[in-house]
N, C-alpha and C positions, 0 to 999 in steps of 0.2 A: 659504731654504736654511739648514739647521742650522749652528750654529757648531762648528768643529772643536775637539777637546780641546787644551789647552795642553800644551806640552812642559815637563816638570819632573822633576828628579831631584836627590838630594843632591849638592852640589858645583857644580851648574850656576849660572851667573851670568845674571841677567835684567836687561834694560833695561825699566823700568816707566815708563809715561807715562799721565797722566789729565788731562782737560780739564773745565772747567766746562760745564754744559749750556748749549747755544746760545752757546758760547764766552764765557759770563759769568764774572765773577770768582768764585774760590773763596777768595781771600784779599783782604779789603778793606783790611786794615791790618796793621801789624806784630804786633799782638796775635793776629790770626787765624793768621798764619804761625807764631808761637810756639806757639799751641795745637796746631797740626798737628805741629810738631816734638816737643812734649811727648808726644803720643800715639805718635809714631814711636819716640822714645827708650824708652818703656816696653816696647813690643813687641820692639824689638831686644834689650833686656836680658833680657826674659822668655823669648824664643824662641831666642836665640843666632844668629839670622840676621845675616849680616855686611853692613854698609852700606859700599860702596866709593866712591860718589859720589852727590850729590843737588843739586837746585836747585829753588827755589820762586819763581815769578813770579805776578802776580795771577790769571791765568786758567788756569794749569796747573802741573804739577810733574813732575820726572823723578827716578827713583831707580835706582841700580845696585846690585842685591842679589845676594849669594851665598847660595844656599839651604843650610841645614844640615838639621835634622831636620824642622821644620814645613814643609809644602807652602806655596809662595809664594801660592797662591790663598787659603788660609785666613788667612795673614798680611795680605794686602791687603784681604780682606773685613772683618777686624776693624778695620784702620786706616781704611778709607773709611767704614764704618758709624759708627764712633765720631766721626769728624770731621764727618760730615754731620749727625748728631744735634746736636752742638755748634753748628754753623753755623746750622741751621734754627731752633733754639731762640733763639739770640742775635738773629737778624734777623726772627723771627716769620714764617718762610716754611714751606712744606710741599712735599713731592715730592722728586724726584731732584735732587741737587746736581751729579753728574758725568754727562758725556755718554757714553752707552753704557757698555760695560765697559772697564776700563783696558786699554791695550795692553801686551803682554809679548813682548819679542823676546829669544830666547836668544843669549847671547854665546859664541862657539865658538873664538875664537883670541886670542892675545896682541895682535895688531895691532888687532883689533876692540875689545878691551877698552880699550886706550890711546885709541883714537879716541872711544870712548863717554865715557871720563872727561873728555876735552877738550871734546867736544860739550856734555855736561851742565854742566860747570863754567863754560863760556863763555856758557851760555844767558841768565843775567841781563844780561850785557853786550849780547848781540845783541837782547835784548828792551827795551833802553834803561833798565834799572833802575840800572845804573852806567855811567860814561862811559869808564873806563879800567881797566887791570889793577891799578893802585894802589888804585882804589876797590873793585874786585872782591875784593882781598885783605882788605877790611874788611867785605864784605857778609855779614851773619850768616846768610843763608838759602841759602847754597851751600856745598858741601863744600870748595871751594877755600880758604876761610879756615882750615880745620882742617889742611889739608896745608901751609899756611904757618906752622903752629906756634902759631896764635893760638886761645886759648879752646877747648882740646881736652877735651870732656866724656868720661866713662867709656864711653859707648856708641859712640864713634867711635875707630877705631885708624888713624891716618894711614899708619902703616907698611904696613898691609895693602894699601893702594893704591900707595904709593910703591915698594914692592918690585917692581912690574911695570915700573918705569922704571930700576932699577938695584939691585944688592944692597948697595952701600955707601950709608948714609943720606944723607950730604952730596951724593954724586954723584947719587943718585936724585932728590933735591929739585931740584938744578940742571938735570938733564935734563928733569924734569917742567916746570919753568918755561920752558925753551927750547921745549918741545913745545907748551905752551899759547900762548906768544907767536906761534909760527909759524902757529897756527890762525886768527889774526886776519885773515890775508890768503888763506886757503884755503877752497875750497868743502868742504862736509861730504860725505864719501864716501857713496854710496848704501848701502853695507854697514852703515853706522851707523844710518841711518834705517829701512831696510827689512829688514835682516838677510839680505841676499842672500849666496849662497855666494861665498867667496873662493878664489882659486887656491891649491891645496894646497902648491905650491912656494914661495909667498910668505908663508904663515902657519904657525903651530903651534897645534895643538889644545891647549886649556888642560889637558888631562889627559896630554899628552905630557911626557916627561922633559926637564928642562933642568938642566944641570950635575949630573945624577944625582939630582935631586929632583923630585917632583911639584909642580906649581904650585898647591898647595892650602894652606889655613891651617896644617894640622897639620905639613906638610913644612917650613914656614918658622918653626917654633917659635912660631906664633901660637896663643894660648890662646883657645878659643871664648868668646864673650861670656857664654854660659850659665854657665861655670865662674866667671867674675868676678862675674856677677850673684848666683850662689849664695853666695859669700863675703860680698858686700855685704849680702845679706839676713840672713845669720847674724850679722854684726857689728851690724846694725841691731836685730835681735831681742834679742841679748844685752845691748845697751846702751839698749834702750827708746827708739829714735829712728827718725825717718823717713829715707828715702834722701836727701831734700833736705837735711836737717840734716847727715847724715854727709858728703855730698859738697860741702858749703858750705865757705867759707874762714873761718868765724867762729873767734874766739880763745877761745871759752868752753871751760873746762877739760875738762868731760866729753866734749865733741865732739872736742877736740884729742886726748884719750886714745883715743877710739874710732877716729879717723883713723890714729893711730899703730899701733894693733892691725891695722887694715885693711892698712896699708902692709907691716907685718911678714908678715902671712899671704899677701899677694900675692907677696911675695918668696920666702918659704919654701915655700909650697904650690904656687904656680903657676910659680915661676921667672921672674917678670917682671923686666925690667931696671929699674934706677933711673930711667932716662929715660922708660920707658913708664909706670911708676907715677906719676912726676911729671906726665906729660901727663894721666893719668886723674884725678889729685887736684888739678891746677892749682897745683903747687908746683915749685920748682927741684929739680934733681938733688941738690944738697947738702942741701936740706931733707928730701928723701926719706931720705937716709942717717941723719939725726938721728931721723926718725920711726921708721925700722926699728929703730934701736938702742933707742929709747924703748919701742916696741911689744914688742920682745923681753923687756924687763924687766917690762912689765905682764903679758904672757902667762905669764912665769915665776912672778910673784907669784900670779896667778890659779890656776895649776896647783898651786902649793904650798898655797894656801888650800883648794882643793877636796880635795886628798889628805889 
């Protein structure tokens, strides 16, 4: 029987899951997991697809993606192919790495989205990779660590996920933590695992209006990752450095100046808040203010020199 077409459209959220063939490991160690995340990072920055939740355990992974311009099928094909080539070359193997094609279940309601975030982020704990919520908050291969405010790279925007738990940042984080903790003693709803329809009077479609706004990135002043990636690329090109150098925390003068320019452009051109810029550049909010001021001066000197 032929496989049916996948449901996909801009703005739609997908729960993605893929297992190793014959339930074998796809991540043998932390370097494998990091290699996967490196590839995921590049694709998120290059395509603008939004990552809302993720979890990696030895024999499978989960992603919660919001599609933007690029179809999720192409995004996943690039991700899985790139990682399979890496894994097969490293371990001297050949053939398929993943079991069948990846699963993709569309998310259609706020209730289902929150349940998916909880299910995915608790996956390492249920799989025995960590023993408690305290350990989960430090586990580097789950999105939970980023929602806790630790080590937030530029390709992950915790606010995009936390906004679905509350509009106030502090309240949203508190409600998210309570929701996660409650999940430790609850069964996973069938709607999470199988995408079954929910009662319309108990849920809201993600495209319905809430407080007068559509629940999409643009309606919540979220800048697509593609715009941020564009500015990062332009700053890298104009300063002859790689993304890794630009996004590092090195104190080298030319890198610090380039990072100041980046902070200034993120603020001026994209309207990102100081706290959001700080998360993306791994610095404090007060440091961001200094960087923006410094970057403004550097850009002004540059403009004067060019003219």
